[in-house]
C-alpha positions as semicolon CSV with decimal commas, in nm:
position;residue;x (nm);y (nm);z (nm)
1;M;3,428;8,170;11,019
2;L;3,502;8,541;11,072
3;Y;3,288;8,799;11,246
4;L;3,331;9,177;11,207
5;S;3,106;9,392;11,424
6;F;3,004;9,754;11,379
7;M;3,259;9,844;11,647
8;N;3,549;9,707;11,438
9;N;3,588;9,404;11,661
10;I;3,688;9,081;11,493
11;R;3,646;8,726;11,617
12;I;3,903;8,481;11,484
13;D;3,753;8,135;11,495
14;L;4,023;7,876;11,560
15;G;3,821;7,655;11,790
16;S;3,971;7,646;12,138
17;R;4,248;7,882;12,021
18;G;4,009;8,147;11,892
19;Y;4,035;8,508;12,011
20;D;3,908;8,860;11,961
21;V;4,079;9,153;11,791
22;L;3,955;9,486;11,929
23;C;4,022;9,789;11,709
24;D;3,929;10,144;11,809
25;Y;4,076;10,473;11,921
26;G;4,131;10,510;12,296
27;L;4,157;10,141;12,389
28;L;4,492;10,167;12,569
29;G;4,332;10,329;12,872
30;S;4,099;10,032;12,920
31;V;4,340;9,753;12,833
32;G;4,327;9,615;13,187
33;E;3,951;9,573;13,162
34;K;3,981;9,413;12,819
35;V;4,243;9,166;12,940
36;A;4,033;9,078;13,243
37;G;3,733;9,040;13,015
38;V;3,890;8,743;12,837
39;G;3,974;8,572;13,165
40;M;4,346;8,644;13,193
41;T;4,474;8,584;13,545
42;G;4,810;8,578;13,719
43;Y;5,128;8,782;13,717
44;C;5,174;8,994;13,403
45;A;5,503;9,059;13,219
46;V;5,486;9,358;12,984
47;L;5,751;9,324;12,713
48;T;5,820;9,638;12,512
49;D;6,101;9,838;12,352
50;R;6,266;10,156;12,473
51;N;6,087;10,384;12,227
52;V;5,737;10,250;12,286
53;D;5,791;10,231;12,661
54;G;5,860;10,604;12,669
55;F;5,527;10,680;12,503
56;Y;5,290;10,413;12,633
57;G;5,457;10,194;12,896
58;D;5,324;10,381;13,199
59;K;4,973;10,401;13,053
60;V;4,949;10,028;12,982
61;V;5,110;9,921;13,310
62;G;4,883;10,163;13,498
63;A;4,572;10,030;13,324
64;L;4,669;9,672;13,407
65;E;4,745;9,756;13,771
66;A;4,416;9,945;13,799
67;S;4,242;9,620;13,707
68;G;4,421;9,436;13,985
69;Y;4,714;9,283;13,799
70;R;5,063;9,258;13,941
71;V;5,294;9,373;13,660
72;S;5,665;9,359;13,577
73;R;5,808;9,556;13,286
74;H;6,085;9,433;13,055
75;V;6,236;9,673;12,802
76;V;6,457;9,585;12,504
77;E;6,634;9,809;12,256
78;A;6,419;9,912;11,961
79;G;6,488;9,750;11,626
80;E;6,535;9,421;11,445
81;G;6,855;9,353;11,636
82;S;6,646;9,257;11,939
83;K;6,488;8,963;11,754
84;S;6,752;8,714;11,861
85;L;6,784;8,396;12,061
86;E;7,016;8,579;12,298
87;Q;6,739;8,829;12,369
88;V;6,488;8,548;12,425
89;E;6,718;8,392;12,683
90;G;6,774;8,728;12,850
91;L;6,401;8,798;12,877
92;C;6,324;8,450;13,009
93;R;6,592;8,495;13,273
94;E;6,458;8,840;13,365
95;M;6,107;8,701;13,401
96;T;6,229;8,411;13,614
97;Q;6,425;8,648;13,838
98;A;6,113;8,867;13,871
99;G;5,920;8,569;14,002
100;H;5,723;8,467;13,693
101;G;5,619;8,108;13,644
102;R;5,368;7,882;13,476
103;G;5,075;8,096;13,592
104;S;5,205;8,419;13,436
105;F;5,110;8,581;13,107
106;V;5,288;8,815;12,867
107;V;5,172;9,143;12,713
108;A;5,353;9,241;12,392
109;L;5,349;9,621;12,364
110;G;5,511;9,744;12,045
111;G;5,554;9,691;11,674
112;G;5,627;9,376;11,480
113;V;5,968;9,314;11,637
114;V;5,828;9,324;11,990
115;G;5,526;9,117;11,891
116;D;5,739;8,845;11,731
117;L;5,991;8,845;12,016
118;A;5,743;8,858;12,304
119;G;5,519;8,600;12,137
120;F;5,812;8,361;12,106
121;V;5,911;8,422;12,468
122;A;5,551;8,339;12,567
123;A;5,563;8,026;12,351
124;V;5,875;7,886;12,520
125;F;5,868;8,024;12,876
126;Y;5,766;7,733;13,100
127;R;5,680;7,553;12,771
128;G;5,419;7,812;12,690
129;V;5,222;8,082;12,872
130;P;4,935;8,297;12,738
131;F;4,998;8,635;12,583
132;V;4,821;8,948;12,461
133;Q;4,922;9,160;12,163
134;I;4,907;9,542;12,178
135;P;5,051;9,645;11,840
136;T;5,166;10,005;11,793
137;T;5,263;10,034;11,423
138;I;5,070;10,001;11,098
139;V;5,256;9,682;11,006
140;S;5,176;9,516;11,337
141;Q;4,822;9,653;11,358
142;V;4,713;9,523;11,017
143;D;4,929;9,214;10,989
144;S;5,183;9,067;11,229
145;S;4,982;9,088;11,554
146;V;4,726;8,840;11,418
147;G;4,790;8,482;11,321
148;G;5,016;8,336;11,588
149;K;5,347;8,347;11,403
150;T;5,624;8,426;11,648
151;G;5,998;8,404;11,608
152;V;6,344;8,550;11,593
153;N;6,618;8,592;11,336
154;I;6,945;8,406;11,296
155;T;7,241;8,493;11,076
156;E;7,106;8,279;10,794
157;G;6,772;8,461;10,770
158;K;6,468;8,631;10,921
159;N;6,222;8,444;11,141
160;L;6,389;8,107;11,088
161;V;6,345;8,010;11,455
162;G;5,996;8,041;11,600
163;A;5,666;7,883;11,687
164;F;5,294;7,914;11,619
165;H;5,148;8,056;11,940
166;Q;4,814;8,234;11,915
167;P;4,745;8,531;12,143
168;Q;4,449;8,535;12,379
169;L;4,355;8,888;12,270
170;V;4,474;9,161;12,032
171;V;4,409;9,524;12,126
172;V;4,460;9,775;11,842
173;D;4,455;10,143;11,940
174;P;4,532;10,365;11,637
175;D;4,618;10,651;11,875
176;T;4,964;10,493;11,900
177;L;5,032;10,571;11,533
178;E;5,061;10,945;11,593
179;S;5,390;10,903;11,780
180;L;5,561;10,726;11,489
181;P;5,810;10,909;11,266
182;S;5,647;10,970;10,928
183;R;5,872;10,723;10,747
184;E;5,792;10,443;10,993
185;Y;5,423;10,522;10,972
186;R;5,407;10,515;10,592
187;E;5,619;10,200;10,551
188;G;5,335;10,002;10,706
189;Y;5,113;10,076;10,410
190;A;5,311;9,824;10,204
191;E;5,125;9,555;10,400
192;V;4,793;9,733;10,353
193;I;4,850;9,756;9,977
194;K;4,947;9,389;9,980
195;H;4,615;9,295;10,140
196;A;4,421;9,499;9,885
197;A;4,617;9,339;9,602
198;I;4,562;8,979;9,709
199;R;4,208;8,992;9,849
200;D;4,021;9,325;9,827
201;A;4,037;9,525;9,504
202;S;3,775;9,771;9,631
203;M;4,018;9,887;9,902
204;F;4,230;10,058;9,637
205;A;3,980;10,341;9,600
206;D;3,985;10,401;9,976
207;L;4,364;10,404;9,987
208;E;4,385;10,640;9,691
209;G;4,170;10,885;9,887
210;I;4,381;10,880;10,206
211;D;4,628;11,155;10,294
212;P;4,958;10,966;10,347
213;M;5,070;11,231;10,597
214;D;4,761;11,200;10,820
215;Q;4,857;10,960;11,096
216;R;4,501;10,905;11,216
217;P;4,367;10,649;10,968
218;P;4,007;10,530;10,998
219;A;3,982;10,248;11,251
220;A;3,749;10,077;11,002
221;L;4,031;10,061;10,745
222;L;4,261;9,889;10,994
223;A;3,983;9,649;11,090
224;R;3,919;9,573;10,723
225;N;4,282;9,469;10,685
226;L;4,271;9,266;11,003
227;A;3,964;9,089;10,870
228;I;4,154;8,987;10,556
229;K;4,445;8,855;10,763
230;A;4,205;8,679;11,000
231;R;4,016;8,508;10,718
232;V;4,339;8,373;10,570
233;V;4,458;8,251;10,912
234;E;4,128;8,074;10,972
235;E;4,159;7,896;10,639
236;D;4,521;7,789;10,689
237;E;4,647;7,850;11,043
238;E;4,985;7,679;11,008
239;E;5,041;7,739;10,635
240;L;4,978;7,375;10,544
241;A;4,711;7,424;10,275
242;G;4,891;7,695;10,080
243;V;4,631;7,966;10,148
244;R;4,833;8,149;10,411
245;A;5,123;8,164;10,168
246;L;4,924;8,429;9,979
247;L;5,024;8,673;10,253
248;N;5,380;8,642;10,119
249;F;5,294;8,850;9,811
250;G;5,595;9,078;9,761
251;H;5,785;8,917;10,047
252;T;6,004;8,664;9,865
253;I;6,217;8,920;9,682
254;G;6,141;9,183;9,948
255;H;6,296;8,976;10,225
256;G;6,596;8,906;10,005
257;I;6,648;9,278;9,955
258;E;6,594;9,357;10,322
259;A;6,852;9,096;10,426
260;S;7,106;9,229;10,175
261;V;7,158;9,572;10,328
262;P;7,284;9,688;10,668
263;Y;7,019;9,698;10,937
264;G;6,812;10,017;10,924
265;E;6,908;10,113;10,570
266;L;6,570;9,988;10,447
267;L;6,265;9,951;10,669
268;H;6,068;9,629;10,635
269;G;5,781;9,792;10,447
270;E;6,021;9,968;10,213
271;A;6,182;9,638;10,116
272;I;5,840;9,480;10,074
273;S;5,739;9,770;9,848
274;L;6,024;9,678;9,616
275;G;5,921;9,315;9,640
276;I;5,563;9,405;9,548
277;R;5,676;9,590;9,236
278;A;5,884;9,284;9,138
279;A;5,586;9,054;9,200
280;V;5,366;9,285;8,990
281;Y;5,620;9,258;8,706
282;L;5,616;8,877;8,725
283;S;5,235;8,874;8,751
284;Q;5,216;9,070;8,426
285;R;5,477;8,850;8,258
286;L;5,366;8,508;8,382
287;S;5,000;8,560;8,471
288;S;4,713;8,777;8,349
289;L;4,758;9,094;8,557
290;S;4,688;9,388;8,329
291;D;4,925;9,680;8,281
292;E;4,652;9,909;8,416
293;D;4,610;9,711;8,738
294;G;4,985;9,673;8,782
295;G;5,035;10,044;8,732
296;R;4,769;10,118;8,990
297;I;4,952;9,912;9,252
298;V;5,288;10,074;9,183
299;S;5,134;10,425;9,182
300;L;4,982;10,358;9,523
301;L;5,321;10,251;9,660
302;E;5,465;10,578;9,530
303;R;5,177;10,776;9,680
304;F;5,281;10,658;10,026
305;G;5,642;10,748;9,961
306;L;5,757;10,387;9,936
307;P;6,055;10,296;9,716
308;V;5,991;10,125;9,383
309;V;6,340;10,150;9,228
310;L;6,625;9,932;9,358
311;D;6,948;10,107;9,446
312;E;7,235;10,008;9,218
313;G;7,452;9,950;9,524
314;I;7,244;9,649;9,631
315;G;7,394;9,357;9,440
316;S;7,173;9,105;9,264
317;E;7,385;8,806;9,367
318;R;7,363;8,908;9,731
319;I;6,983;8,932;9,703
320;M;6,964;8,590;9,534
321;E;7,182;8,434;9,803
322;K;6,957;8,569;10,077
323;L;6,624;8,484;9,920
324;M;6,726;8,132;9,817
325;S;6,786;8,054;10,186
326;D;6,440;8,184;10,278
327;K;6,196;7,942;10,438
328;K;5,941;8,020;10,164
329;F;6,133;7,780;9,939
330;V;5,994;7,431;9,991
331;D;6,228;7,136;9,925
332;G;6,440;7,362;9,709
333;G;6,142;7,465;9,495
334;I;6,014;7,816;9,438
335;R;5,657;7,893;9,546
336;F;5,588;8,250;9,438
337;V;5,269;8,450;9,490
338;L;5,130;8,609;9,174
339;L;4,818;8,809;9,088
340;D;4,586;8,739;8,799
341;K;4,393;9,060;8,869
342;L;4,345;9,306;9,153
343;G;4,213;9,123;9,456
344;S;4,289;8,777;9,317
345;S;4,611;8,591;9,396
346;F;4,753;8,241;9,374
347;V;5,071;8,048;9,453
348;S;5,265;7,957;9,141
349;E;5,536;7,693;9,109
350;R;5,619;7,807;8,756
351;V;5,843;8,096;8,861
352;T;6,205;8,010;8,792
353;E;6,529;8,139;8,940
354;G;6,585;8,313;8,607
355;D;6,248;8,488;8,636
356;I;6,341;8,616;8,981
357;R;6,674;8,745;8,853
358;D;6,493;8,927;8,572
359;A;6,251;9,082;8,823
360;I;6,539;9,207;9,038
361;E;6,702;9,370;8,738
362;F;6,367;9,520;8,637
363;L;6,355;9,693;8,974
364;R;6,655;9,899;8,871
365;E;6,449;10,064;8,596
366;D;6,264;10,385;8,663
367;V;5,887;10,339;8,675
368;R;5,842;10,606;8,407
């Protein structure tokens, strides 16, 4: 059961693993009090990246120390390249050398890369220590910070090594979004549009009224997205019932595209935008999604400056090779998320390899 208060605070009910998500402007300054409020004790390791540390590291460390915590800070290079087993080993060694042990806890300060990496470190350090998420990007604030998925990449694919490890608390302060480059800010809206498409058709009107260049979105909009993610996680925490797979809308082909280009050429949300357009195409072809609803989704992606046409230089065979190795394929079968209408999604096993190839080629066509 999910609770959303008037202060945009969400309770995720997972029994003994349940936790709160706090979402409001100005929370970074009181993060020490919030962490203490959920009973966190011991030595604290703040894991962050070089970019985020420059903006918010001192503020978060200072707030934790003001609440009586002893804190060590561990900084990695920004970017997907830090999501590696080598980096996990390095951080675990750093923490050990700094005197951390079984009684310590981790604070993940950063976007999705830091959240995934730090969460996995927390999951394996001394066989598991508690951690807190402080997400600083749209993608992490509406999606990846909630749900307990942690992990790193290997050569064969993204997030193929990881663990389910739920945080003790998630603190979302939208103030952190103002320091993002515009492109990195807007790419996060691919996940927001995904949530609206699979679970909340009424959100489309709100998104169509937002200025994509205004980097102070309503906290209530972020909380609304977090509530969707939380509800899905409550229904299917470890993706065993098929419900959580709905969050993969746009991600099957999107991840294949993202893995097919050099790091940094496409941001995660940009690749997912392409994947969403492909999934819209297949939903119109294989399900009952109307042309009007499909067009509305694609127009919203364009409104936020997200790509909807695949570059000719990205080869189809390379994309197929990458996506066929993705963990979303179960026992060699294809489980693909489709829409039957706005706000209503399902997992289909009728999508063939040929359908996916057709969708990739469709992405090369101009939307007009």
